[in-house]
N, CA, C, O and the ligand as a Tripos MOL2 file, in Angstrom:
@<TRIPOS>MOLECULE
protein
  289   287    73     0     0
PROTEIN
NO_CHARGES

@<TRIPOS>ATOM
      1 N           0.8100   -1.2110    0.0300 N.3       1 MET1
      2 CA         -0.0100   -0.0130   -0.0020 C.3       1 MET1
      3 C           0.8620    1.2370    0.0180 C.2       1 MET1
      4 O           1.8230    1.3430    0.7800 O.2       1 MET1
      5 N           0.4900    2.1860   -0.8510 N.am      2 LYS2
      6 CA          1.2540    3.4970   -0.8810 C.3       2 LYS2
      7 C           1.0350    4.2680    0.4230 C.2       2 LYS2
      8 O          -0.0370    4.1780    1.0220 O.2       2 LYS2
      9 N           2.0380    5.0190    0.8620 N.am      3 PRO3
     10 CA          1.8500    5.8630    2.0220 C.3       3 PRO3
     11 C           0.8690    6.9530    1.6950 C.2       3 PRO3
     12 O           0.8890    7.4810    0.5830 O.2       3 PRO3
     13 N          -0.0160    7.3190    2.6540 N.am      4 LEU4
     14 CA         -0.9390    8.4070    2.3270 C.3       4 LEU4
     15 C          -0.2670    9.7630    2.4670 C.2       4 LEU4
     16 O           0.4280   10.0250    3.4490 O.2       4 LEU4
     17 N          -0.4790   10.6140    1.4870 N.am      5 ALA5
     18 CA          0.0650   11.9650    1.5600 C.3       5 ALA5
     19 C          -0.9720   12.8250    2.2780 C.2       5 ALA5
     20 O          -2.1700   12.7320    2.0110 O.2       5 ALA5
     21 N          -0.4860   13.6670    3.1960 N.am      6 ILE6
     22 CA         -1.3810   14.6000    3.8540 C.3       6 ILE6
     23 C          -1.0080   16.0170    3.4580 C.2       6 ILE6
     24 O           0.0840   16.5000    3.7590 O.2       6 ILE6
     25 N          -1.9280   16.6620    2.7840 N.am      7 ASN7
     26 CA         -1.6480   18.0540    2.3150 C.3       7 ASN7
     27 C          -2.4070   18.9810    3.2630 C.2       7 ASN7
     28 O          -3.5620   18.7310    3.6070 O.2       7 ASN7
     29 N          -1.7560   20.0220    3.6650 N.am      8 VAL8
     30 CA         -2.3660   21.0830    4.4670 C.3       8 VAL8
     31 C          -2.8720   22.1540    3.4800 C.2       8 VAL8
     32 O          -2.0860   22.7280    2.7260 O.2       8 VAL8
     33 N          -4.1410   22.4080    3.4910 N.am      9 VAL9
     34 CA         -4.7440   23.3070    2.5140 C.3       9 VAL9
     35 C          -5.5800   24.4040    3.2550 C.2       9 VAL9
     36 O          -5.8370   24.3210    4.4560 O.2       9 VAL9
     37 N          -5.9740   25.4070    2.4790 N.am     10 SER10
     38 CA         -6.8270   26.4450    3.0250 C.3      10 SER10
     39 C          -8.2460   25.8860    3.2200 C.2      10 SER10
     40 O          -8.6050   24.8300    2.6990 O.2      10 SER10
     41 N          -9.0650   26.6760    4.0280 N.am     11 ASP11
     42 CA        -10.4230   26.2380    4.1840 C.3      11 ASP11
     43 C         -11.1620   26.1480    2.8600 C.2      11 ASP11
     44 O         -11.9700   25.2460    2.6410 O.2      11 ASP11
     45 N         -10.8670   27.1110    1.9720 N.am     12 GLU12
     46 CA        -11.5430   27.1660    0.6620 C.3      12 GLU12
     47 C         -11.1890   25.9110   -0.1420 C.2      12 GLU12
     48 O         -12.0600   25.3140   -0.7750 O.2      12 GLU12
     49 N          -9.9190   25.5140   -0.1170 N.am     13 GLU13
     50 CA         -9.4820   24.2920   -0.8160 C.3      13 GLU13
     51 C         -10.1150   23.0640   -0.1500 C.2      13 GLU13
     52 O         -10.5060   22.1180   -0.8340 O.2      13 GLU13
     53 N         -10.2160   23.0820    1.1790 N.am     14 ALA14
     54 CA        -10.7610   21.9590    1.8980 C.3      14 ALA14
     55 C         -12.1970   21.6820    1.4680 C.2      14 ALA14
     56 O         -12.6340   20.5330    1.4030 O.2      14 ALA14
     57 N         -12.9090   22.7480    1.1800 N.am     15 GLU15
     58 CA        -14.3110   22.5690    0.7060 C.3      15 GLU15
     59 C         -14.4490   21.7800   -0.5740 C.2      15 GLU15
     60 O         -15.5130   21.2400   -0.8760 O.2      15 GLU15
     61 N         -13.3150   21.7140   -1.3600 N.am     16 LYS16
     62 CA        -13.3120   21.0490   -2.6400 C.3      16 LYS16
     63 C         -12.8440   19.5910   -2.4550 C.2      16 LYS16
     64 O         -12.7690   18.8730   -3.4530 O.2      16 LYS16
     65 N         -12.5440   19.1400   -1.3060 N.am     17 ALA17
     66 CA        -12.0360   17.7890   -1.0340 C.3      17 ALA17
     67 C         -12.9930   16.7520   -1.5490 C.2      17 ALA17
     68 O         -14.1970   17.0020   -1.6110 O.2      17 ALA17
     69 N         -12.4910   15.5880   -1.9220 N.am     18 ALA18
     70 CA        -13.3310   14.5600   -2.4160 C.3      18 ALA18
     71 C         -14.2320   14.0120   -1.3090 C.2      18 ALA18
     72 O         -15.4090   13.7360   -1.5380 O.2      18 ALA18
     73 N         -13.6630   13.8540   -0.0950 N.am     19 PHE19
     74 CA        -14.4100   13.2920    0.9940 C.3      19 PHE19
     75 C         -13.9020   13.9280    2.3140 C.2      19 PHE19
     76 O         -12.7780   14.4250    2.3930 O.2      19 PHE19
     77 N         -14.7540   13.8930    3.3180 N.am     20 VAL20
     78 CA        -14.3310   14.1620    4.6660 C.3      20 VAL20
     79 C         -14.3290   12.7980    5.3550 C.2      20 VAL20
     80 O         -15.3850   12.1780    5.4820 O.2      20 VAL20
     81 N         -13.1930   12.3270    5.7930 N.am     21 ILE21
     82 CA        -13.1400   11.0150    6.3970 C.3      21 ILE21
     83 C         -13.5120   11.1110    7.8900 C.2      21 ILE21
     84 O         -12.9380   11.8900    8.6500 O.2      21 ILE21
     85 N         -14.4810   10.2960    8.2660 N.am     22 CYS22
     86 CA        -15.0140   10.3610    9.6250 C.3      22 CYS22
     87 C         -14.9190    8.9630   10.2670 C.2      22 CYS22
     88 O         -14.7220    7.9500    9.5970 O.2      22 CYS22
     89 N         -15.0710    8.9670   11.6110 N.am     23 VAL23
     90 CA        -15.2020    7.6570   12.2340 C.3      23 VAL23
     91 C         -16.6590    7.4140   12.4640 C.2      23 VAL23
     92 O         -17.4540    8.3530   12.4850 O.2      23 VAL23
     93 N         -17.0280    6.1500   12.6400 N.am     24 ARG24
     94 CA        -18.4080    5.8340   12.8690 C.3      24 ARG24
     95 C         -18.8780    6.3630   14.2140 C.2      24 ARG24
     96 O         -18.0880    6.4780   15.1510 O.2      24 ARG24
     97 N         -20.1370    6.6800   14.3100 N.am     25 TRP25
     98 CA        -20.7020    7.2120   15.5360 C.3      25 TRP25
     99 C         -20.5350    6.2910   16.6980 C.2      25 TRP25
    100 O         -20.5140    6.7300   17.8480 O.2      25 TRP25
    101 N         -20.4130    4.9930   16.4150 N.am     26 THR26
    102 CA        -20.2370    3.9770   17.4360 C.3      26 THR26
    103 C         -18.8540    4.0160   18.1470 C.2      26 THR26
    104 O         -18.6510    3.4410   19.2160 O.2      26 THR26
    105 N         -17.9080    4.7430   17.4670 N.am     27 VAL27
    106 CA        -16.5770    4.8980   18.0800 C.3      27 VAL27
    107 C         -16.7480    5.9670   19.2260 C.2      27 VAL27
    108 O         -17.2990    7.0470   19.0130 O.2      27 VAL27
    109 N         -16.2680    5.6210   20.3910 N.am     28 PRO28
    110 CA        -16.4720    6.5620   21.5510 C.3      28 PRO28
    111 C         -15.9170    7.9610   21.2490 C.2      28 PRO28
    112 O         -14.8380    8.1170   20.6790 O.2      28 PRO28
    113 N         -16.6900    8.9580   21.6500 N.am     29 ALA29
    114 CA        -16.3710   10.3290   21.3980 C.3      29 ALA29
    115 C         -15.1310   10.7570   22.2020 C.2      29 ALA29
    116 O         -14.9660   10.4370   23.3790 O.2      29 ALA29
    117 N         -14.2630   11.5100   21.4770 N.am     30 VAL30
    118 CA        -13.0880   12.1150   22.1820 C.3      30 VAL30
    119 C         -13.4730   13.5510   22.5560 C.2      30 VAL30
    120 O         -13.0220   14.0600   23.5820 O.2      30 VAL30
    121 N         -14.2900   14.2010   21.7460 N.am     31 PHE31
    122 CA        -14.7040   15.5480   21.9930 C.3      31 PHE31
    123 C         -16.2010   15.6380   22.1620 C.2      31 PHE31
    124 O         -16.9400   14.9460   21.4620 O.2      31 PHE31
    125 N         -16.6590   16.4520   23.0500 N.am     32 ALA32
    126 CA        -18.0730   16.5700   23.3350 C.3      32 ALA32
    127 C         -18.8290   17.2880   22.2440 C.2      32 ALA32
    128 O         -20.0420   17.1170   22.1190 O.2      32 ALA32
    129 N         -18.1250   18.1070   21.4320 N.am     33 ASP33
    130 CA        -18.8230   18.9040   20.4140 C.3      33 ASP33
    131 C         -18.7660   18.2700   19.0280 C.2      33 ASP33
    132 O         -19.0250   18.9680   18.0480 O.2      33 ASP33
    133 N         -18.4440   16.9920   18.8960 N.am     34 ASP34
    134 CA        -18.4750   16.3180   17.6140 C.3      34 ASP34
    135 C         -19.8330   16.5030   16.9560 C.2      34 ASP34
    136 O         -20.8450   16.5850   17.6520 O.2      34 ASP34
    137 N         -19.8770   16.5700   15.6080 N.am     35 GLU35
    138 CA        -21.1710   16.6510   14.9030 C.3      35 GLU35
    139 C         -21.4050   15.3030   14.2760 C.2      35 GLU35
    140 O         -20.4670   14.5420   14.0370 O.2      35 GLU35
    141 N         -22.6530   15.0110   14.0110 N.am     36 GLN36
    142 CA        -23.0430   13.7460   13.4450 C.3      36 GLN36
    143 C         -23.4640   13.9020   11.9750 C.2      36 GLN36
    144 O         -24.1830   14.8340   11.6150 O.2      36 GLN36
    145 N         -23.0030   12.9770   11.1480 N.am     37 GLY37
    146 CA        -23.3860   12.9850    9.7370 C.3      37 GLY37
    147 C         -23.6440   11.5490    9.3110 C.2      37 GLY37
    148 O         -23.7800   10.6450   10.1360 O.2      37 GLY37
    149 N         -23.7100   11.3650    7.9640 N.am     38 THR38
    150 CA        -23.9970   10.0620    7.4160 C.3      38 THR38
    151 C         -22.9110    9.6960    6.3840 C.2      38 THR38
    152 O         -22.5580   10.5040    5.5250 O.2      38 THR38
    153 N         -22.3950    8.4690    6.4910 N.am     39 CYS39
    154 CA        -21.4150    8.0240    5.4640 C.3      39 CYS39
    155 C         -22.0880    7.9620    4.1190 C.2      39 CYS39
    156 O         -23.1760    7.4000    3.9890 O.2      39 CYS39
    157 N         -21.4380    8.5470    3.0940 N.am     40 CYS40
    158 CA        -22.0000    8.6170    1.7500 C.3      40 CYS40
    159 C         -22.0250    7.2260    1.0820 C.2      40 CYS40
    160 O         -22.7750    6.9980    0.1330 O.2      40 CYS40
    161 N         -21.1810    6.2930    1.6020 N.am     41 ALA41
    162 CA        -21.0410    4.9870    0.9590 C.3      41 ALA41
    163 C         -21.9200    3.9260    1.6170 C.2      41 ALA41
    164 O         -22.5620    3.1420    0.9190 O.2      41 ALA41
    165 N         -21.9590    3.8890    2.9720 N.am     42 CYS42
    166 CA        -22.6810    2.7960    3.6100 C.3      42 CYS42
    167 C         -23.8460    3.3030    4.4610 C.2      42 CYS42
    168 O         -24.6080    2.4930    4.9890 O.2      42 CYS42
    169 N         -24.0010    4.6060    4.6050 N.am     43 GLY43
    170 CA        -25.1410    5.1510    5.3400 C.3      43 GLY43
    171 C         -25.0110    5.1080    6.8660 C.2      43 GLY43
    172 O         -25.9550    5.4500    7.5780 O.2      43 GLY43
    173 N         -23.8470    4.6910    7.3660 N.am     44 ALA44
    174 CA        -23.6150    4.6350    8.7890 C.3      44 ALA44
    175 C         -23.5900    6.0320    9.3860 C.2      44 ALA44
    176 O         -23.1900    6.9790    8.7090 O.2      44 ALA44
    177 N         -24.0010    6.1800   10.6180 N.am     45 ALA45
    178 CA        -23.8470    7.5070   11.2800 C.3      45 ALA45
    179 C         -22.3540    7.6780   11.6060 C.2      45 ALA45
    180 O         -21.6940    6.7570   12.0860 O.2      45 ALA45
    181 N         -21.8680    8.8420   11.3390 N.am     46 VAL46
    182 CA        -20.4420    9.1330   11.5740 C.3      46 VAL46
    183 C         -20.2660   10.3790   12.3980 C.2      46 VAL46
    184 O         -21.1770   11.2040   12.4670 O.2      46 VAL46
    185 N         -19.1400   10.5390   13.0160 N.am     47 ARG47
    186 CA        -18.8350   11.7540   13.7770 C.3      47 ARG47
    187 C         -17.6500   12.4860   13.1370 C.2      47 ARG47
    188 O         -16.7360   11.8700   12.5880 O.2      47 ARG47
    189 N         -17.6990   13.8210   13.2260 N.am     48 PHE48
    190 CA        -16.6200   14.6320   12.6780 C.3      48 PHE48
    191 C         -16.5420   15.9010   13.5270 C.2      48 PHE48
    192 O         -17.4400   16.1800   14.3220 O.2      48 PHE48
    193 N         -15.4780   16.6570   13.3540 N.am     49 ARG49
    194 CA        -15.2530   17.8810   14.1580 C.3      49 ARG49
    195 C         -16.0240   19.0130   13.5080 C.2      49 ARG49
    196 O         -16.1690   19.0330   12.2850 O.2      49 ARG49
    197 N         -16.5400   19.9880   14.3200 N.am     50 PRO50
    198 CA        -17.3060   21.0560   13.7960 C.3      50 PRO50
    199 C         -16.6300   21.9070   12.6970 C.2      50 PRO50
    200 O         -17.3110   22.5240   11.8780 O.2      50 PRO50
    201 N         -15.2860   21.9300   12.6910 N.am     51 HIS51
    202 CA        -14.5940   22.7630   11.7180 C.3      51 HIS51
    203 C         -14.3170   21.9840   10.4440 C.2      51 HIS51
    204 O         -13.6760   22.5390    9.5510 O.2      51 HIS51
    205 N         -14.7500   20.7470   10.2940 N.am     52 ALA52
    206 CA        -14.5680   20.0110    9.0430 C.3      52 ALA52
    207 C         -15.2530   20.6900    7.9030 C.2      52 ALA52
    208 O         -16.2910   21.3150    8.1190 O.2      52 ALA52
    209 N         -14.7460   20.6130    6.7070 N.am     53 PRO53
    210 CA        -15.4630   21.2940    5.5900 C.3      53 PRO53
    211 C         -16.8700   20.7630    5.4340 C.2      53 PRO53
    212 O         -17.1120   19.5790    5.6680 O.2      53 PRO53
    213 N         -17.7910   21.6000    5.0500 N.am     54 LYS54
    214 CA        -19.1760   21.2550    5.0110 C.3      54 LYS54
    215 C         -19.6430   20.6030    3.7120 C.2      54 LYS54
    216 O         -20.5650   19.7870    3.7240 O.2      54 LYS54
    217 N         -19.0120   20.9580    2.5960 N.am     55 LYS55
    218 CA        -19.5230   20.5160    1.3110 C.3      55 LYS55
    219 C         -19.1330   19.0700    0.9270 C.2      55 LYS55
    220 O         -19.9790   18.3510    0.3950 O.2      55 LYS55
    221 N         -17.9120   18.6260    1.1710 N.am     56 PRO56
    222 CA        -17.5220   17.3010    0.6550 C.3      56 PRO56
    223 C         -18.3880   16.2080    1.3770 C.2      56 PRO56
    224 O         -18.7680   16.3500    2.5390 O.2      56 PRO56
    225 N         -18.6660   15.1330    0.6260 N.am     57 PRO57
    226 CA        -19.4450   14.0260    1.2730 C.3      57 PRO57
    227 C         -18.6360   13.4130    2.3950 C.2      57 PRO57
    228 O         -17.4090   13.3500    2.3250 O.2      57 PRO57
    229 N         -19.3280   12.9610    3.4350 N.am     58 ARG58
    230 CA        -18.6510   12.3180    4.5580 C.3      58 ARG58
    231 C         -18.5730   10.8340    4.2720 C.2      58 ARG58
    232 O         -19.5170   10.2390    3.7530 O.2      58 ARG58
    233 N         -17.4450   10.2420    4.6130 N.am     59 ILE59
    234 CA        -17.2630    8.8290    4.4280 C.3      59 ILE59
    235 C         -16.6090    8.2310    5.6440 C.2      59 ILE59
    236 O         -15.6950    8.8220    6.2190 O.2      59 ILE59
    237 N         -17.0720    7.0530    6.0450 N.am     60 CYS60
    238 CA        -16.4580    6.4480    7.2220 C.3      60 CYS60
    239 C         -15.1140    5.7990    6.9260 C.2      60 CYS60
    240 O         -14.7880    5.5170    5.7720 O.2      60 CYS60
    241 N         -14.3670    5.5730    7.9370 N.am     61 MET61
    242 CA        -13.0140    5.0020    7.8880 C.3      61 MET61
    243 C         -13.0700    3.6460    7.1550 C.2      61 MET61
    244 O         -12.2120    3.3560    6.3220 O.2      61 MET61
    245 N         -14.0850    2.8190    7.4700 N.am     62 GLU62
    246 CA        -14.1390    1.4680    6.8870 C.3      62 GLU62
    247 C         -14.3170    1.6020    5.3820 C.2      62 GLU62
    248 O         -13.6680    0.8710    4.6340 O.2      62 GLU62
    249 N         -15.1630    2.4960    4.9120 N.am     63 CYS63
    250 CA        -15.4710    2.6410    3.4940 C.3      63 CYS63
    251 C         -14.2880    3.2550    2.7440 C.2      63 CYS63
    252 O         -14.0200    2.8730    1.6050 O.2      63 CYS63
    253 N         -13.5940    4.1820    3.3510 N.am     64 ILE64
    254 CA        -12.4830    4.7950    2.6180 C.3      64 ILE64
    255 C         -11.3180    3.8200    2.4680 C.2      64 ILE64
    256 O         -10.6050    3.8440    1.4650 O.2      64 ILE64
    257 N         -11.1320    2.9660    3.4670 N.am     65 VAL65
    258 CA        -10.0670    1.9430    3.4560 C.3      65 VAL65
    259 C         -10.3980    0.9690    2.2800 C.2      65 VAL65
    260 O          -9.5350    0.6020    1.4830 O.2      65 VAL65
    261 N         -11.6780    0.5810    2.2230 N.am     66 GLU66
    262 CA        -12.1120   -0.3040    1.1310 C.3      66 GLU66
    263 C         -11.9150    0.3170   -0.2220 C.2      66 GLU66
    264 O         -11.4470   -0.3490   -1.1460 O.2      66 GLU66
    265 N         -12.2610    1.5850   -0.3640 N.am     67 LYS67
    266 CA        -12.0920    2.3020   -1.6130 C.3      67 LYS67
    267 C         -10.6230    2.3780   -1.9930 C.2      67 LYS67
    268 O         -10.2670    2.1740   -3.1540 O.2      67 LYS67
    269 N          -9.7520    2.6780   -1.0010 N.am     68 LEU68
    270 CA         -8.3170    2.8240   -1.3150 C.3      68 LEU68
    271 C          -7.7070    1.5070   -1.6980 C.2      68 LEU68
    272 O          -6.8540    1.4360   -2.5830 O.2      68 LEU68
    273 N          -8.1530    0.4450   -1.0180 N.am     69 GLU69
    274 CA         -7.6400   -0.8900   -1.3190 C.3      69 GLU69
    275 C          -8.0350   -1.3150   -2.7060 C.2      69 GLU69
    276 O          -7.2510   -1.9580   -3.4040 O.2      69 GLU69
    277 N          -9.2290   -0.9700   -3.1180 N.am     70 ARG70
    278 CA         -9.7360   -1.3470   -4.4210 C.3      70 ARG70
    279 C          -9.0370   -0.5460   -5.5370 C.2      70 ARG70
    280 O          -8.9290   -1.0070   -6.6730 O.2      70 ARG70
    281 N          -8.5760    0.6380   -5.1950 N.am     71 SER71
    282 CA         -7.9640    1.4780   -6.1710 C.3      71 SER71
    283 C          -6.4350    1.2400   -6.3720 C.2      71 SER71
    284 O          -5.7870    1.8980   -7.1850 O.2      71 SER71
    285 N          -5.9000    0.2750   -5.6000 N.am     72 GLN72
    286 CA         -4.4630   -0.0500   -5.6550 C.3      72 GLN72
    287 C          -4.1330   -0.6710   -7.0100 C.2      72 GLN72
    288 O          -2.9800   -1.0170   -7.2660 O.2      72 GLN72
    289 ZN        -19.2630    3.9340    5.3490 Zn       73 ZN73
@<TRIPOS>BOND
     1     1     2 1
     2     2     3 1
     3     3     4 2
     4     3     5 am
     5     5     6 1
     6     6     7 1
     7     7     8 2
     8     7     9 am
     9     9    10 1
    10    10    11 1
    11    11    12 2
    12    11    13 am
    13    13    14 1
    14    14    15 1
    15    15    16 2
    16    15    17 am
    17    17    18 1
    18    18    19 1
    19    19    20 2
    20    19    21 am
    21    21    22 1
    22    22    23 1
    23    23    24 2
    24    23    25 am
    25    25    26 1
    26    26    27 1
    27    27    28 2
    28    27    29 am
    29    29    30 1
    30    30    31 1
    31    31    32 2
    32    31    33 am
    33    33    34 1
    34    34    35 1
    35    35    36 2
    36    35    37 am
    37    37    38 1
    38    38    39 1
    39    39    40 2
    40    39    41 am
    41    41    42 1
    42    42    43 1
    43    43    44 2
    44    43    45 am
    45    45    46 1
    46    46    47 1
    47    47    48 2
    48    47    49 am
    49    49    50 1
    50    50    51 1
    51    51    52 2
    52    51    53 am
    53    53    54 1
    54    54    55 1
    55    55    56 2
    56    55    57 am
    57    57    58 1
    58    58    59 1
    59    59    60 2
    60    59    61 am
    61    61    62 1
    62    62    63 1
    63    63    64 2
    64    63    65 am
    65    65    66 1
    66    66    67 1
    67    67    68 2
    68    67    69 am
    69    69    70 1
    70    70    71 1
    71    71    72 2
    72    71    73 am
    73    73    74 1
    74    74    75 1
    75    75    76 2
    76    75    77 am
    77    77    78 1
    78    78    79 1
    79    79    80 2
    80    79    81 am
    81    81    82 1
    82    82    83 1
    83    83    84 2
    84    83    85 am
    85    85    86 1
    86    86    87 1
    87    87    88 2
    88    87    89 am
    89    89    90 1
    90    90    91 1
    91    91    92 2
    92    91    93 am
    93    93    94 1
    94    94    95 1
    95    95    96 2
    96    95    97 am
    97    97    98 1
    98    98    99 1
    99    99   100 2
   100    99   101 am
   101   101   102 1
   102   102   103 1
   103   103   104 2
   104   103   105 am
   105   105   106 1
   106   106   107 1
   107   107   108 2
   108   107   109 am
   109   109   110 1
   110   110   111 1
   111   111   112 2
   112   111   113 am
   113   113   114 1
   114   114   115 1
   115   115   116 2
   116   115   117 am
   117   117   118 1
   118   118   119 1
   119   119   120 2
   120   119   121 am
   121   121   122 1
   122   122   123 1
   123   123   124 2
   124   123   125 am
   125   125   126 1
   126   126   127 1
   127   127   128 2
   128   127   129 am
   129   129   130 1
   130   130   131 1
   131   131   132 2
   132   131   133 am
   133   133   134 1
   134   134   135 1
   135   135   136 2
   136   135   137 am
   137   137   138 1
   138   138   139 1
   139   139   140 2
   140   139   141 am
   141   141   142 1
   142   142   143 1
   143   143   144 2
   144   143   145 am
   145   145   146 1
   146   146   147 1
   147   147   148 2
   148   147   149 am
   149   149   150 1
   150   150   151 1
   151   151   152 2
   152   151   153 am
   153   153   154 1
   154   154   155 1
   155   155   156 2
   156   155   157 am
   157   157   158 1
   158   158   159 1
   159   159   160 2
   160   159   161 am
   161   161   162 1
   162   162   163 1
   163   163   164 2
   164   163   165 am
   165   165   166 1
   166   166   167 1
   167   167   168 2
   168   167   169 am
   169   169   170 1
   170   170   171 1
   171   171   172 2
   172   171   173 am
   173   173   174 1
   174   174   175 1
   175   175   176 2
   176   175   177 am
   177   177   178 1
   178   178   179 1
   179   179   180 2
   180   179   181 am
   181   181   182 1
   182   182   183 1
   183   183   184 2
   184   183   185 am
   185   185   186 1
   186   186   187 1
   187   187   188 2
   188   187   189 am
   189   189   190 1
   190   190   191 1
   191   191   192 2
   192   191   193 am
   193   193   194 1
   194   194   195 1
   195   195   196 2
   196   195   197 am
   197   197   198 1
   198   198   199 1
   199   199   200 2
   200   199   201 am
   201   201   202 1
   202   202   203 1
   203   203   204 2
   204   203   205 am
   205   205   206 1
   206   206   207 1
   207   207   208 2
   208   207   209 am
   209   209   210 1
   210   210   211 1
   211   211   212 2
   212   211   213 am
   213   213   214 1
   214   214   215 1
   215   215   216 2
   216   215   217 am
   217   217   218 1
   218   218   219 1
   219   219   220 2
   220   219   221 am
   221   221   222 1
   222   222   223 1
   223   223   224 2
   224   223   225 am
   225   225   226 1
   226   226   227 1
   227   227   228 2
   228   227   229 am
   229   229   230 1
   230   230   231 1
   231   231   232 2
   232   231   233 am
   233   233   234 1
   234   234   235 1
   235   235   236 2
   236   235   237 am
   237   237   238 1
   238   238   239 1
   239   239   240 2
   240   239   241 am
   241   241   242 1
   242   242   243 1
   243   243   244 2
   244   243   245 am
   245   245   246 1
   246   246   247 1
   247   247   248 2
   248   247   249 am
   249   249   250 1
   250   250   251 1
   251   251   252 2
   252   251   253 am
   253   253   254 1
   254   254   255 1
   255   255   256 2
   256   255   257 am
   257   257   258 1
   258   258   259 1
   259   259   260 2
   260   259   261 am
   261   261   262 1
   262   262   263 1
   263   263   264 2
   264   263   265 am
   265   265   266 1
   266   266   267 1
   267   267   268 2
   268   267   269 am
   269   269   270 1
   270   270   271 1
   271   271   272 2
   272   271   273 am
   273   273   274 1
   274   274   275 1
   275   275   276 2
   276   275   277 am
   277   277   278 1
   278   278   279 1
   279   279   280 2
   280   279   281 am
   281   281   282 1
   282   282   283 1
   283   283   284 2
   284   283   285 am
   285   285   286 1
   286   286   287 1
   287   287   288 2
@<TRIPOS>SUBSTRUCTURE
     1 MET1         2 RESIDUE 1 A MET
     2 LYS2         6 RESIDUE 1 A LYS
     3 PRO3        10 RESIDUE 1 A PRO
     4 LEU4        14 RESIDUE 1 A LEU
     5 ALA5        18 RESIDUE 1 A ALA
     6 ILE6        22 RESIDUE 1 A ILE
     7 ASN7        26 RESIDUE 1 A ASN
     8 VAL8        30 RESIDUE 1 A VAL
     9 VAL9        34 RESIDUE 1 A VAL
    10 SER10       38 RESIDUE 1 A SER
    11 ASP11       42 RESIDUE 1 A ASP
    12 GLU12       46 RESIDUE 1 A GLU
    13 GLU13       50 RESIDUE 1 A GLU
    14 ALA14       54 RESIDUE 1 A ALA
    15 GLU15       58 RESIDUE 1 A GLU
    16 LYS16       62 RESIDUE 1 A LYS
    17 ALA17       66 RESIDUE 1 A ALA
    18 ALA18       70 RESIDUE 1 A ALA
    19 PHE19       74 RESIDUE 1 A PHE
    20 VAL20       78 RESIDUE 1 A VAL
    21 ILE21       82 RESIDUE 1 A ILE
    22 CYS22       86 RESIDUE 1 A CYS
    23 VAL23       90 RESIDUE 1 A VAL
    24 ARG24       94 RESIDUE 1 A ARG
    25 TRP25       98 RESIDUE 1 A TRP
    26 THR26      102 RESIDUE 1 A THR
    27 VAL27      106 RESIDUE 1 A VAL
    28 PRO28      110 RESIDUE 1 A PRO
    29 ALA29      114 RESIDUE 1 A ALA
    30 VAL30      118 RESIDUE 1 A VAL
    31 PHE31      122 RESIDUE 1 A PHE
    32 ALA32      126 RESIDUE 1 A ALA
    33 ASP33      130 RESIDUE 1 A ASP
    34 ASP34      134 RESIDUE 1 A ASP
    35 GLU35      138 RESIDUE 1 A GLU
    36 GLN36      142 RESIDUE 1 A GLN
    37 GLY37      146 RESIDUE 1 A GLY
    38 THR38      150 RESIDUE 1 A THR
    39 CYS39      154 RESIDUE 1 A CYS
    40 CYS40      158 RESIDUE 1 A CYS
    41 ALA41      162 RESIDUE 1 A ALA
    42 CYS42      166 RESIDUE 1 A CYS
    43 GLY43      170 RESIDUE 1 A GLY
    44 ALA44      174 RESIDUE 1 A ALA
    45 ALA45      178 RESIDUE 1 A ALA
    46 VAL46      182 RESIDUE 1 A VAL
    47 ARG47      186 RESIDUE 1 A ARG
    48 PHE48      190 RESIDUE 1 A PHE
    49 ARG49      194 RESIDUE 1 A ARG
    50 PRO50      198 RESIDUE 1 A PRO
    51 HIS51      202 RESIDUE 1 A HIS
    52 ALA52      206 RESIDUE 1 A ALA
    53 PRO53      210 RESIDUE 1 A PRO
    54 LYS54      214 RESIDUE 1 A LYS
    55 LYS55      218 RESIDUE 1 A LYS
    56 PRO56      222 RESIDUE 1 A PRO
    57 PRO57      226 RESIDUE 1 A PRO
    58 ARG58      230 RESIDUE 1 A ARG
    59 ILE59      234 RESIDUE 1 A ILE
    60 CYS60      238 RESIDUE 1 A CYS
    61 MET61      242 RESIDUE 1 A MET
    62 GLU62      246 RESIDUE 1 A GLU
    63 CYS63      250 RESIDUE 1 A CYS
    64 ILE64      254 RESIDUE 1 A ILE
    65 VAL65      258 RESIDUE 1 A VAL
    66 GLU66      262 RESIDUE 1 A GLU
    67 LYS67      266 RESIDUE 1 A LYS
    68 LEU68      270 RESIDUE 1 A LEU
    69 GLU69      274 RESIDUE 1 A GLU
    70 ARG70      278 RESIDUE 1 A ARG
    71 SER71      282 RESIDUE 1 A SER
    72 GLN72      286 RESIDUE 1 A GLN
    73 ZN73       289 GROUP 0 **** ****
C-alpha cells in the first residue's frame, strides 16, 4: 500500500475535497462537540469535528479503506 500523503490546505481548498473522512458514531467520542453525519457509501452514522469542511461528502473509515484498497 502506498503511504498516504497529507496536504495542508486552506479552508476554501478543503471545501473542494473529495471526502471528509469520519469515524463511525459507534466509536467513543473524544470531543463533546463532535457533529453527526452520514457516510455517503454505507449510510452509517459518523462523527466529525465542527470545523470539518461542510460541502464534501462524509465517508467512514471502513469505506475509505475499502475504496483505497480497491484502487491499488
Ligand atoms: Zn461507510
